[in-house]
mmCIF file as gemmi writes it, N, C-alpha and C atoms, coordinates in Angstrom:
data_model
loop_
_atom_site.group_PDB
_atom_site.id
_atom_site.type_symbol
_atom_site.label_atom_id
_atom_site.label_alt_id
_atom_site.label_comp_id
_atom_site.label_asym_id
_atom_site.label_entity_id
_atom_site.label_seq_id
_atom_site.pdbx_PDB_ins_code
_atom_site.Cartn_x
_atom_site.Cartn_y
_atom_site.Cartn_z
_atom_site.occupancy
_atom_site.B_iso_or_equiv
_atom_site.pdbx_formal_charge
_atom_site.auth_seq_id
_atom_site.auth_asym_id
_atom_site.pdbx_PDB_model_num
ATOM 1 N N . UNK Axp A 1 ? 118.231 -70.583 -55.762 1 0 ? 1 A 1
ATOM 2 C CA . UNK Axp A 1 ? 118.202 -71.328 -54.521 1 0 ? 1 A 1
ATOM 3 C C . UNK Axp A 1 ? 117.081 -72.364 -54.57 1 0 ? 1 A 1
ATOM 4 N N . UNK Axp A 2 ? 117.343 -73.46 -53.957 1 0 ? 2 A 1
ATOM 5 C CA . UNK Axp A 2 ? 116.337 -74.513 -53.88 1 0 ? 2 A 1
ATOM 6 C C . UNK Axp A 2 ? 115.459 -74.305 -52.662 1 0 ? 2 A 1
ATOM 7 N N . UNK Axp A 3 ? 114.187 -74.501 -52.863 1 0 ? 3 A 1
ATOM 8 C CA . UNK Axp A 3 ? 113.256 -74.387 -51.755 1 0 ? 3 A 1
ATOM 9 C C . UNK Axp A 3 ? 112.912 -75.776 -51.256 1 0 ? 3 A 1
ATOM 10 N N . UNK Axp A 4 ? 112.829 -75.902 -49.973 1 0 ? 4 A 1
ATOM 11 C CA . UNK Axp A 4 ? 112.412 -77.165 -49.385 1 0 ? 4 A 1
ATOM 12 C C . UNK Axp A 4 ? 110.898 -77.137 -49.237 1 0 ? 4 A 1
ATOM 13 N N . UNK Axp A 5 ? 110.226 -77.929 -50.046 1 0 ? 5 A 1
ATOM 14 C CA . UNK Axp A 5 ? 108.771 -77.955 -50.007 1 0 ? 5 A 1
ATOM 15 C C . UNK Axp A 5 ? 108.356 -79.172 -49.189 1 0 ? 5 A 1
ATOM 16 N N . UNK Axp A 6 ? 107.712 -78.941 -48.062 1 0 ? 6 A 1
ATOM 17 C CA . UNK Axp A 6 ? 107.305 -80.092 -47.237 1 0 ? 6 A 1
ATOM 18 C C . UNK Axp A 6 ? 106.184 -80.877 -47.918 1 0 ? 6 A 1
ATOM 19 N N . UNK Axp A 7 ? 106.277 -82.181 -47.84 1 0 ? 7 A 1
ATOM 20 C CA . UNK Axp A 7 ? 105.222 -83.031 -48.388 1 0 ? 7 A 1
ATOM 21 C C . UNK Axp A 7 ? 104.399 -83.579 -47.236 1 0 ? 7 A 1
ATOM 22 N N . UNK Axp A 8 ? 103.148 -83.716 -47.487 1 0 ? 8 A 1
ATOM 23 C CA . UNK Axp A 8 ? 102.272 -84.203 -46.427 1 0 ? 8 A 1
ATOM 24 C C . UNK Axp A 8 ? 102.483 -85.699 -46.22 1 0 ? 8 A 1
ATOM 25 N N . UNK Axp A 9 ? 102.053 -86.184 -45.069 1 0 ? 9 A 1
ATOM 26 C CA . UNK Axp A 9 ? 102.193 -87.604 -44.755 1 0 ? 9 A 1
ATOM 27 C C . UNK Axp A 9 ? 101.374 -88.469 -45.704 1 0 ? 9 A 1
ATOM 28 N N . UNK Axp A 10 ? 100.212 -87.972 -46.109 1 0 ? 10 A 1
ATOM 29 C CA . UNK Axp A 10 ? 99.374 -88.773 -47.004 1 0 ? 10 A 1
ATOM 30 C C . UNK Axp A 10 ? 100.044 -88.958 -48.364 1 0 ? 10 A 1
ATOM 31 N N . UNK Axp A 11 ? 100.776 -87.949 -48.829 1 0 ? 11 A 1
ATOM 32 C CA . UNK Axp A 11 ? 101.495 -88.081 -50.098 1 0 ? 11 A 1
ATOM 33 C C . UNK Axp A 11 ? 102.592 -89.138 -49.98 1 0 ? 11 A 1
ATOM 34 N N . UNK Axp A 12 ? 103.283 -89.141 -48.843 1 0 ? 12 A 1
ATOM 35 C CA . UNK Axp A 12 ? 104.332 -90.134 -48.629 1 0 ? 12 A 1
ATOM 36 C C . UNK Axp A 12 ? 103.74 -91.536 -48.585 1 0 ? 12 A 1
ATOM 37 N N . UNK Axp A 13 ? 102.594 -91.692 -47.919 1 0 ? 13 A 1
ATOM 38 C CA . UNK Axp A 13 ? 101.94 -92.996 -47.847 1 0 ? 13 A 1
ATOM 39 C C . UNK Axp A 13 ? 101.511 -93.468 -49.231 1 0 ? 13 A 1
ATOM 40 N N . UNK Axp A 14 ? 100.99 -92.545 -50.047 1 0 ? 14 A 1
ATOM 41 C CA . UNK Axp A 14 ? 100.573 -92.911 -51.399 1 0 ? 14 A 1
ATOM 42 C C . UNK Axp A 14 ? 101.766 -93.371 -52.231 1 0 ? 14 A 1
ATOM 43 N N . UNK Axp A 15 ? 102.904 -92.7 -52.056 1 0 ? 15 A 1
ATOM 44 C CA . UNK Axp A 15 ? 104.097 -93.085 -52.795 1 0 ? 15 A 1
ATOM 45 C C . UNK Axp A 15 ? 104.548 -94.48 -52.376 1 0 ? 15 A 1
ATOM 46 N N . UNK Axp A 16 ? 104.454 -94.789 -51.077 1 0 ? 16 A 1
ATOM 47 C CA . UNK Axp A 16 ? 104.85 -96.101 -50.604 1 0 ? 16 A 1
ATOM 48 C C . UNK Axp A 16 ? 103.897 -97.183 -51.098 1 0 ? 16 A 1
ATOM 49 N N . UNK Axp A 17 ? 102.625 -96.865 -51.165 1 0 ? 17 A 1
ATOM 50 C CA . UNK Axp A 17 ? 101.64 -97.846 -51.62 1 0 ? 17 A 1
ATOM 51 C C . UNK Axp A 17 ? 101.796 -98.157 -53.101 1 0 ? 17 A 1
ATOM 52 N N . UNK Axp A 18 ? 102.267 -97.193 -53.875 1 0 ? 18 A 1
ATOM 53 C CA . UNK Axp A 18 ? 102.392 -97.381 -55.319 1 0 ? 18 A 1
ATOM 54 C C . UNK Axp A 18 ? 103.475 -98.384 -55.679 1 0 ? 18 A 1
ATOM 55 N N . UNK Axp A 19 ? 104.462 -98.574 -54.801 1 0 ? 19 A 1
ATOM 56 C CA . UNK Axp A 19 ? 105.541 -99.509 -55.083 1 0 ? 19 A 1
ATOM 57 C C . UNK Axp A 19 ? 105.099 -100.89 -54.618 1 0 ? 19 A 1
ATOM 58 N N . UNK Axp A 20 ? 104.786 -101.789 -55.542 1 0 ? 20 A 1
ATOM 59 C CA . UNK Axp A 20 ? 104.331 -103.117 -55.147 1 0 ? 20 A 1
ATOM 60 C C . UNK Axp A 20 ? 105.482 -103.955 -54.613 1 0 ? 20 A 1
ATOM 61 N N . UNK Axp A 21 ? 105.147 -104.98 -53.838 1 0 ? 21 A 1
ATOM 62 C CA . UNK Axp A 21 ? 106.166 -105.848 -53.259 1 0 ? 21 A 1
ATOM 63 C C . UNK Axp A 21 ? 106.946 -106.557 -54.361 1 0 ? 21 A 1
ATOM 64 N N . UNK Axp A 22 ? 106.248 -107.043 -55.374 1 0 ? 22 A 1
ATOM 65 C CA . UNK Axp A 22 ? 106.888 -107.651 -56.526 1 0 ? 22 A 1
ATOM 66 C C . UNK Axp A 22 ? 106.694 -106.683 -57.676 1 0 ? 22 A 1
ATOM 67 N N . UNK Axp A 23 ? 107.769 -106.026 -58.063 1 0 ? 23 A 1
ATOM 68 C CA . UNK Axp A 23 ? 107.699 -104.831 -58.884 1 0 ? 23 A 1
ATOM 69 C C . UNK Axp A 23 ? 106.863 -104.952 -60.143 1 0 ? 23 A 1
ATOM 70 N N . UNK Axp A 24 ? 106.887 -105.962 -60.891 1 0 ? 24 A 1
ATOM 71 C CA . UNK Axp A 24 ? 105.992 -106.018 -62.044 1 0 ? 24 A 1
ATOM 72 C C . UNK Axp A 24 ? 105.304 -107.373 -62.044 1 0 ? 24 A 1
ATOM 73 N N . UNK Axp A 25 ? 104.404 -107.53 -61.109 1 0 ? 25 A 1
ATOM 74 C CA . UNK Axp A 25 ? 103.72 -108.809 -60.942 1 0 ? 25 A 1
ATOM 75 C C . UNK Axp A 25 ? 102.9 -109.168 -62.176 1 0 ? 25 A 1
ATOM 76 N N . UNK Axp A 26 ? 102.568 -108.18 -62.998 1 0 ? 26 A 1
ATOM 77 C CA . UNK Axp A 26 ? 101.798 -108.445 -64.212 1 0 ? 26 A 1
ATOM 78 C C . UNK Axp A 26 ? 102.655 -109.133 -65.269 1 0 ? 26 A 1
ATOM 79 N N . UNK Axp A 27 ? 103.962 -109.007 -65.144 1 0 ? 27 A 1
ATOM 80 C CA . UNK Axp A 27 ? 104.871 -109.632 -66.098 1 0 ? 27 A 1
ATOM 81 C C . UNK Axp A 27 ? 104.963 -111.125 -65.79 1 0 ? 27 A 1
ATOM 82 N N . UNK Axp A 28 ? 104.359 -111.946 -66.632 1 0 ? 28 A 1
ATOM 83 C CA . UNK Axp A 28 ? 104.265 -113.388 -66.378 1 0 ? 28 A 1
ATOM 84 C C . UNK Axp A 28 ? 105.595 -114.106 -66.552 1 0 ? 28 A 1
ATOM 85 N N . UNK Axp A 29 ? 106.577 -113.447 -67.129 1 0 ? 29 A 1
ATOM 86 C CA . UNK Axp A 29 ? 107.861 -114.1 -67.342 1 0 ? 29 A 1
ATOM 87 C C . UNK Axp A 29 ? 108.873 -113.753 -66.258 1 0 ? 29 A 1
ATOM 88 N N . UNK Axp A 30 ? 108.468 -112.992 -65.275 1 0 ? 30 A 1
ATOM 89 C CA . UNK Axp A 30 ? 109.389 -112.64 -64.199 1 0 ? 30 A 1
ATOM 90 C C . UNK Axp A 30 ? 109.738 -113.898 -63.411 1 0 ? 30 A 1
ATOM 91 N N . UNK Axp A 31 ? 110.992 -114.031 -63.029 1 0 ? 31 A 1
ATOM 92 C CA . UNK Axp A 31 ? 111.466 -115.227 -62.342 1 0 ? 31 A 1
ATOM 93 C C . UNK Axp A 31 ? 111.722 -114.898 -60.875 1 0 ? 31 A 1
ATOM 94 N N . UNK Axp A 32 ? 111.241 -115.78 -59.989 1 0 ? 32 A 1
ATOM 95 C CA . UNK Axp A 32 ? 111.389 -115.587 -58.551 1 0 ? 32 A 1
ATOM 96 C C . UNK Axp A 32 ? 112.224 -116.704 -57.939 1 0 ? 32 A 1
ATOM 97 N N . UNK Axp A 33 ? 112.938 -116.366 -56.866 1 0 ? 33 A 1
ATOM 98 C CA . UNK Axp A 33 ? 113.653 -117.373 -56.093 1 0 ? 33 A 1
ATOM 99 C C . UNK Axp A 33 ? 112.64 -118.144 -55.252 1 0 ? 33 A 1
ATOM 100 N N . UNK Axp A 34 ? 113.091 -119.223 -54.628 1 0 ? 34 A 1
ATOM 101 C CA . UNK Axp A 34 ? 112.191 -120.065 -53.836 1 0 ? 34 A 1
ATOM 102 C C . UNK Axp A 34 ? 111.526 -119.272 -52.722 1 0 ? 34 A 1
ATOM 103 N N . UNK Axp A 35 ? 112.301 -118.499 -51.99 1 0 ? 35 A 1
ATOM 104 C CA . UNK Axp A 35 ? 111.743 -117.728 -50.872 1 0 ? 35 A 1
ATOM 105 C C . UNK Axp A 35 ? 110.721 -116.705 -51.371 1 0 ? 35 A 1
ATOM 106 N N . UNK Axp A 36 ? 111.036 -116.03 -52.465 1 0 ? 36 A 1
ATOM 107 C CA . UNK Axp A 36 ? 110.11 -115.042 -53.031 1 0 ? 36 A 1
ATOM 108 C C . UNK Axp A 36 ? 108.841 -115.715 -53.542 1 0 ? 36 A 1
ATOM 109 N N . UNK Axp A 37 ? 108.997 -116.891 -54.158 1 0 ? 37 A 1
ATOM 110 C CA . UNK Axp A 37 ? 107.835 -117.619 -54.666 1 0 ? 37 A 1
ATOM 111 C C . UNK Axp A 37 ? 106.941 -118.073 -53.519 1 0 ? 37 A 1
ATOM 112 N N . UNK Axp A 38 ? 107.547 -118.495 -52.422 1 0 ? 38 A 1
ATOM 113 C CA . UNK Axp A 38 ? 106.766 -118.896 -51.246 1 0 ? 38 A 1
ATOM 114 C C . UNK Axp A 38 ? 105.989 -117.706 -50.698 1 0 ? 38 A 1
ATOM 115 N N . UNK Axp A 39 ? 106.625 -116.546 -50.636 1 0 ? 39 A 1
ATOM 116 C CA . UNK Axp A 39 ? 105.937 -115.335 -50.179 1 0 ? 39 A 1
ATOM 117 C C . UNK Axp A 39 ? 104.826 -114.958 -51.146 1 0 ? 39 A 1
ATOM 118 N N . UNK Axp A 40 ? 105.049 -115.141 -52.421 1 0 ? 40 A 1
ATOM 119 C CA . UNK Axp A 40 ? 104.053 -114.813 -53.446 1 0 ? 40 A 1
ATOM 120 C C . UNK Axp A 40 ? 102.782 -115.636 -53.247 1 0 ? 40 A 1
ATOM 121 N N . UNK Axp A 41 ? 102.949 -116.908 -52.836 1 0 ? 41 A 1
ATOM 122 C CA . UNK Axp A 41 ? 101.802 -117.782 -52.59 1 0 ? 41 A 1
ATOM 123 C C . UNK Axp A 41 ? 101.348 -117.759 -51.132 1 0 ? 41 A 1
ATOM 124 N N . UNK Axp A 42 ? 102.009 -116.939 -50.321 1 0 ? 42 A 1
ATOM 125 C CA . UNK Axp A 42 ? 101.674 -116.812 -48.902 1 0 ? 42 A 1
ATOM 126 C C . UNK Axp A 42 ? 101.841 -118.155 -48.184 1 0 ? 42 A 1
ATOM 127 N N . UNK Axp A 43 ? 102.955 -118.833 -48.442 1 0 ? 43 A 1
ATOM 128 C CA . UNK Axp A 43 ? 103.28 -120.102 -47.801 1 0 ? 43 A 1
ATOM 129 C C . UNK Axp A 43 ? 104.66 -119.999 -47.169 1 0 ? 43 A 1
ATOM 130 N N . UNK Axp A 44 ? 104.931 -120.862 -46.191 1 0 ? 44 A 1
ATOM 131 C CA . UNK Axp A 44 ? 106.29 -120.941 -45.669 1 0 ? 44 A 1
ATOM 132 C C . UNK Axp A 44 ? 107.153 -121.645 -46.718 1 0 ? 44 A 1
ATOM 133 N N . UNK Axp A 45 ? 108.458 -121.49 -46.616 1 0 ? 45 A 1
ATOM 134 C CA . UNK Axp A 45 ? 109.361 -122.093 -47.601 1 0 ? 45 A 1
ATOM 135 C C . UNK Axp A 45 ? 109.247 -123.615 -47.56 1 0 ? 45 A 1
ATOM 136 N N . UNK Axp A 46 ? 109.172 -124.176 -46.355 1 0 ? 46 A 1
ATOM 137 C CA . UNK Axp A 46 ? 109.066 -125.633 -46.225 1 0 ? 46 A 1
ATOM 138 C C . UNK Axp A 46 ? 107.77 -126.146 -46.867 1 0 ? 46 A 1
ATOM 139 N N . UNK Axp A 47 ? 106.662 -125.487 -46.575 1 0 ? 47 A 1
ATOM 140 C CA . UNK Axp A 47 ? 105.378 -125.881 -47.158 1 0 ? 47 A 1
ATOM 141 C C . UNK Axp A 47 ? 105.411 -125.712 -48.671 1 0 ? 47 A 1
ATOM 142 N N . UNK Axp A 48 ? 106.022 -124.631 -49.129 1 0 ? 48 A 1
ATOM 143 C CA . UNK Axp A 48 ? 106.12 -124.388 -50.568 1 0 ? 48 A 1
ATOM 144 C C . UNK Axp A 48 ? 106.922 -125.49 -51.254 1 0 ? 48 A 1
ATOM 145 N N . UNK Axp A 49 ? 108.059 -125.881 -50.652 1 0 ? 49 A 1
ATOM 146 C CA . UNK Axp A 49 ? 108.875 -126.948 -51.247 1 0 ? 49 A 1
ATOM 147 C C . UNK Axp A 49 ? 108.088 -128.252 -51.336 1 0 ? 49 A 1
ATOM 148 N N . UNK Axp A 50 ? 107.314 -128.561 -50.303 1 0 ? 50 A 1
ATOM 149 C CA . UNK Axp A 50 ? 106.487 -129.764 -50.341 1 0 ? 50 A 1
ATOM 150 C C . UNK Axp A 50 ? 105.414 -129.639 -51.418 1 0 ? 50 A 1
ATOM 151 N N . UNK Axp A 51 ? 104.874 -128.438 -51.555 1 0 ? 51 A 1
ATOM 152 C CA . UNK Axp A 51 ? 103.853 -128.172 -52.57 1 0 ? 51 A 1
ATOM 153 C C . UNK Axp A 51 ? 104.432 -128.366 -53.969 1 0 ? 51 A 1
ATOM 154 N N . UNK Axp A 52 ? 105.681 -127.956 -54.161 1 0 ? 52 A 1
ATOM 155 C CA . UNK Axp A 52 ? 106.346 -128.128 -55.464 1 0 ? 52 A 1
ATOM 156 C C . UNK Axp A 52 ? 106.453 -129.614 -55.793 1 0 ? 52 A 1
ATOM 157 N N . UNK Axp A 53 ? 106.829 -130.418 -54.805 1 0 ? 53 A 1
ATOM 158 C CA . UNK Axp A 53 ? 106.982 -131.859 -55.023 1 0 ? 53 A 1
ATOM 159 C C . UNK Axp A 53 ? 105.629 -132.516 -55.267 1 0 ? 53 A 1
ATOM 160 N N . UNK Axp A 54 ? 104.651 -132.218 -54.417 1 0 ? 54 A 1
ATOM 161 C CA . UNK Axp A 54 ? 103.338 -132.878 -54.498 1 0 ? 54 A 1
ATOM 162 C C . UNK Axp A 54 ? 102.541 -132.47 -55.728 1 0 ? 54 A 1
ATOM 163 N N . UNK Axp A 55 ? 102.575 -131.204 -56.072 1 0 ? 55 A 1
ATOM 164 C CA . UNK Axp A 55 ? 101.702 -130.69 -57.127 1 0 ? 55 A 1
ATOM 165 C C . UNK Axp A 55 ? 102.428 -130.427 -58.441 1 0 ? 55 A 1
ATOM 166 N N . UNK Axp A 56 ? 103.696 -130.771 -58.489 1 0 ? 56 A 1
ATOM 167 C CA . UNK Axp A 56 ? 104.485 -130.656 -59.714 1 0 ? 56 A 1
ATOM 168 C C . UNK Axp A 56 ? 104.435 -129.259 -60.322 1 0 ? 56 A 1
ATOM 169 N N . UNK Axp A 57 ? 104.744 -128.27 -59.51 1 0 ? 57 A 1
ATOM 170 C CA . UNK Axp A 57 ? 104.843 -126.896 -60.002 1 0 ? 57 A 1
ATOM 171 C C . UNK Axp A 57 ? 106.092 -126.811 -60.887 1 0 ? 57 A 1
ATOM 172 N N . UNK Axp A 58 ? 105.965 -126.306 -62.113 1 0 ? 58 A 1
ATOM 173 C CA . UNK Axp A 58 ? 107.138 -126.215 -62.991 1 0 ? 58 A 1
ATOM 174 C C . UNK Axp A 58 ? 108.182 -125.245 -62.428 1 0 ? 58 A 1
ATOM 175 N N . UNK Axp A 59 ? 109.438 -125.624 -62.557 1 0 ? 59 A 1
ATOM 176 C CA . UNK Axp A 59 ? 110.517 -124.756 -62.103 1 0 ? 59 A 1
ATOM 177 C C . UNK Axp A 59 ? 111.714 -124.902 -63.019 1 0 ? 59 A 1
ATOM 178 N N . UNK Axp A 60 ? 112.638 -123.954 -62.895 1 0 ? 60 A 1
ATOM 179 C CA . UNK Axp A 60 ? 113.882 -123.974 -63.66 1 0 ? 60 A 1
ATOM 180 C C . UNK Axp A 60 ? 114.981 -124.397 -62.696 1 0 ? 60 A 1
ATOM 181 N N . UNK Axp A 61 ? 115.693 -125.462 -63.012 1 0 ? 61 A 1
ATOM 182 C CA . UNK Axp A 61 ? 116.759 -125.966 -62.148 1 0 ? 61 A 1
ATOM 183 C C . UNK Axp A 61 ? 118.075 -125.328 -62.593 1 0 ? 61 A 1
ATOM 184 N N . UNK Axp A 62 ? 118.554 -124.32 -61.837 1 0 ? 62 A 1
ATOM 185 C CA . UNK Axp A 62 ? 119.789 -123.636 -62.206 1 0 ? 62 A 1
ATOM 186 C C . UNK Axp A 62 ? 121.019 -124.405 -61.762 1 0 ? 62 A 1
ATOM 187 N N . UNK Axp A 63 ? 120.904 -125.088 -60.644 1 0 ? 63 A 1
ATOM 188 C CA . UNK Axp A 63 ? 121.965 -125.941 -60.124 1 0 ? 63 A 1
ATOM 189 C C . UNK Axp A 63 ? 121.29 -126.953 -59.202 1 0 ? 63 A 1
ATOM 190 N N . UNK Axp A 64 ? 122.021 -127.903 -58.638 1 0 ? 64 A 1
ATOM 191 C CA . UNK Axp A 64 ? 121.346 -128.918 -57.819 1 0 ? 64 A 1
ATOM 192 C C . UNK Axp A 64 ? 120.479 -128.36 -56.682 1 0 ? 64 A 1
ATOM 193 N N . UNK Axp A 65 ? 120.843 -127.227 -56.134 1 0 ? 65 A 1
ATOM 194 C CA . UNK Axp A 65 ? 120.067 -126.676 -55.014 1 0 ? 65 A 1
ATOM 195 C C . UNK Axp A 65 ? 119.325 -125.39 -55.341 1 0 ? 65 A 1
ATOM 196 N N . UNK Axp A 66 ? 119.392 -124.949 -56.568 1 0 ? 66 A 1
ATOM 197 C CA . UNK Axp A 66 ? 118.796 -123.657 -56.925 1 0 ? 66 A 1
ATOM 198 C C . UNK Axp A 66 ? 117.658 -123.862 -57.918 1 0 ? 66 A 1
ATOM 199 N N . UNK Axp A 67 ? 116.464 -123.444 -57.488 1 0 ? 67 A 1
ATOM 200 C CA . UNK Axp A 67 ? 115.283 -123.503 -58.358 1 0 ? 67 A 1
ATOM 201 C C . UNK Axp A 67 ? 114.744 -122.101 -58.543 1 0 ? 67 A 1
ATOM 202 N N . UNK Axp A 68 ? 114.219 -121.842 -59.723 1 0 ? 68 A 1
ATOM 203 C CA . UNK Axp A 68 ? 113.575 -120.558 -60.002 1 0 ? 68 A 1
ATOM 204 C C . UNK Axp A 68 ? 112.182 -120.84 -60.543 1 0 ? 68 A 1
ATOM 205 N N . UNK Axp A 69 ? 111.254 -119.943 -60.232 1 0 ? 69 A 1
ATOM 206 C CA . UNK Axp A 69 ? 109.858 -120.14 -60.586 1 0 ? 69 A 1
ATOM 207 C C . UNK Axp A 69 ? 109.353 -118.937 -61.359 1 0 ? 69 A 1
ATOM 208 N N . UNK Axp A 70 ? 108.518 -119.183 -62.356 1 0 ? 70 A 1
ATOM 209 C CA . UNK Axp A 70 ? 107.944 -118.102 -63.152 1 0 ? 70 A 1
ATOM 210 C C . UNK Axp A 70 ? 106.602 -117.691 -62.554 1 0 ? 70 A 1
ATOM 211 N N . UNK Axp A 71 ? 106.338 -116.397 -62.571 1 0 ? 71 A 1
ATOM 212 C CA . UNK Axp A 71 ? 105.113 -115.873 -61.974 1 0 ? 71 A 1
ATOM 213 C C . UNK Axp A 71 ? 103.871 -116.432 -62.662 1 0 ? 71 A 1
ATOM 214 N N . UNK Axp A 72 ? 103.927 -116.652 -63.952 1 0 ? 72 A 1
ATOM 215 C CA . UNK Axp A 72 ? 102.777 -117.21 -64.664 1 0 ? 72 A 1
ATOM 216 C C . UNK Axp A 72 ? 102.362 -118.565 -64.102 1 0 ? 72 A 1
ATOM 217 N N . UNK Axp A 73 ? 103.349 -119.407 -63.779 1 0 ? 73 A 1
ATOM 218 C CA . UNK Axp A 73 ? 103.051 -120.717 -63.195 1 0 ? 73 A 1
ATOM 219 C C . UNK Axp A 73 ? 102.503 -120.576 -61.78 1 0 ? 73 A 1
ATOM 220 N N . UNK Axp A 74 ? 103.067 -119.642 -61.022 1 0 ? 74 A 1
ATOM 221 C CA . UNK Axp A 74 ? 102.613 -119.439 -59.646 1 0 ? 74 A 1
ATOM 222 C C . UNK Axp A 74 ? 101.198 -118.874 -59.608 1 0 ? 74 A 1
ATOM 223 N N . UNK Axp A 75 ? 100.847 -118.051 -60.6 1 0 ? 75 A 1
ATOM 224 C CA . UNK Axp A 75 ? 99.479 -117.518 -60.664 1 0 ? 75 A 1
ATOM 225 C C . UNK Axp A 75 ? 98.465 -118.643 -60.846 1 0 ? 75 A 1
ATOM 226 N N . UNK Axp A 76 ? 98.816 -119.634 -61.656 1 0 ? 76 A 1
ATOM 227 C CA . UNK Axp A 76 ? 97.922 -120.779 -61.86 1 0 ? 76 A 1
ATOM 228 C C . UNK Axp A 76 ? 97.729 -121.541 -60.551 1 0 ? 76 A 1
ATOM 229 N N . UNK Axp A 77 ? 98.814 -121.717 -59.798 1 0 ? 77 A 1
ATOM 230 C CA . UNK Axp A 77 ? 98.735 -122.416 -58.516 1 0 ? 77 A 1
ATOM 231 C C . UNK Axp A 77 ? 97.896 -121.612 -57.532 1 0 ? 77 A 1
ATOM 232 N N . UNK Axp A 78 ? 98.112 -120.299 -57.499 1 0 ? 78 A 1
ATOM 233 C CA . UNK Axp A 78 ? 97.342 -119.441 -56.592 1 0 ? 78 A 1
ATOM 234 C C . UNK Axp A 78 ? 95.857 -119.512 -56.922 1 0 ? 78 A 1
ATOM 235 N N . UNK Axp A 79 ? 95.528 -119.523 -58.202 1 0 ? 79 A 1
ATOM 236 C CA . UNK Axp A 79 ? 94.127 -119.616 -58.611 1 0 ? 79 A 1
ATOM 237 C C . UNK Axp A 79 ? 93.527 -120.957 -58.189 1 0 ? 79 A 1
ATOM 238 N N . UNK Axp A 80 ? 94.267 -122.03 -58.376 1 0 ? 80 A 1
ATOM 239 C CA . UNK Axp A 80 ? 93.744 -123.344 -57.991 1 0 ? 80 A 1
ATOM 240 C C . UNK Axp A 80 ? 93.585 -123.444 -56.477 1 0 ? 80 A 1
ATOM 241 N N . UNK Axp A 81 ? 94.494 -122.829 -55.715 1 0 ? 81 A 1
ATOM 242 C CA . UNK Axp A 81 ? 94.355 -122.84 -54.25 1 0 ? 81 A 1
ATOM 243 C C . UNK Axp A 81 ? 93.116 -122.068 -53.821 1 0 ? 81 A 1
ATOM 244 N N . UNK Axp A 82 ? 92.836 -120.941 -54.483 1 0 ? 82 A 1
ATOM 245 C CA . UNK Axp A 82 ? 91.646 -120.151 -54.138 1 0 ? 82 A 1
ATOM 246 C C . UNK Axp A 82 ? 90.366 -120.905 -54.467 1 0 ? 82 A 1
ATOM 247 N N . UNK Axp A 83 ? 90.334 -121.559 -55.614 1 0 ? 83 A 1
ATOM 248 C CA . UNK Axp A 83 ? 89.107 -122.263 -56.005 1 0 ? 83 A 1
ATOM 249 C C . UNK Axp A 83 ? 88.884 -123.502 -55.147 1 0 ? 83 A 1
ATOM 250 N N . UNK Axp A 84 ? 89.949 -124.169 -54.72 1 0 ? 84 A 1
ATOM 251 C CA . UNK Axp A 84 ? 89.792 -125.322 -53.829 1 0 ? 84 A 1
ATOM 252 C C . UNK Axp A 84 ? 89.191 -124.896 -52.501 1 0 ? 84 A 1
ATOM 253 N N . UNK Axp A 85 ? 89.627 -123.757 -51.979 1 0 ? 85 A 1
ATOM 254 C CA . UNK Axp A 85 ? 89.083 -123.266 -50.713 1 0 ? 85 A 1
ATOM 255 C C . UNK Axp A 85 ? 87.596 -122.967 -50.851 1 0 ? 85 A 1
ATOM 256 N N . UNK Axp A 86 ? 87.178 -122.481 -52.001 1 0 ? 86 A 1
ATOM 257 C CA . UNK Axp A 86 ? 85.768 -122.161 -52.201 1 0 ? 86 A 1
ATOM 258 C C . UNK Axp A 86 ? 84.932 -123.426 -52.329 1 0 ? 86 A 1
ATOM 259 N N . UNK Axp A 87 ? 85.502 -124.484 -52.893 1 0 ? 87 A 1
ATOM 260 C CA . UNK Axp A 87 ? 84.759 -125.733 -53.076 1 0 ? 87 A 1
ATOM 261 C C . UNK Axp A 87 ? 84.519 -126.408 -51.733 1 0 ? 87 A 1
ATOM 262 N N . UNK Axp A 88 ? 85.552 -126.462 -50.887 1 0 ? 88 A 1
ATOM 263 C CA . UNK Axp A 88 ? 85.416 -127.128 -49.593 1 0 ? 88 A 1
ATOM 264 C C . UNK Axp A 88 ? 84.749 -126.213 -48.653 1 0 ? 88 A 1
């Protein structure tokens, strides 16, 4: 017979915390959609699209309306945004 072993709330919280929002953010070759990339940089989609145009963030053009972004490129942008905030 199977026993039902109750788990504490703290164990459940730890399990939830272990699952990152972007499952393997350390993998620099992971590809994100526009909305996911905007969330990754903590920007709105509209602001992110303008940022792509202004700052020439590299992307993969899958079709006329579909762009994909690599996490390695987004990490560079995130780093530059952090350092700019520290300078000003």
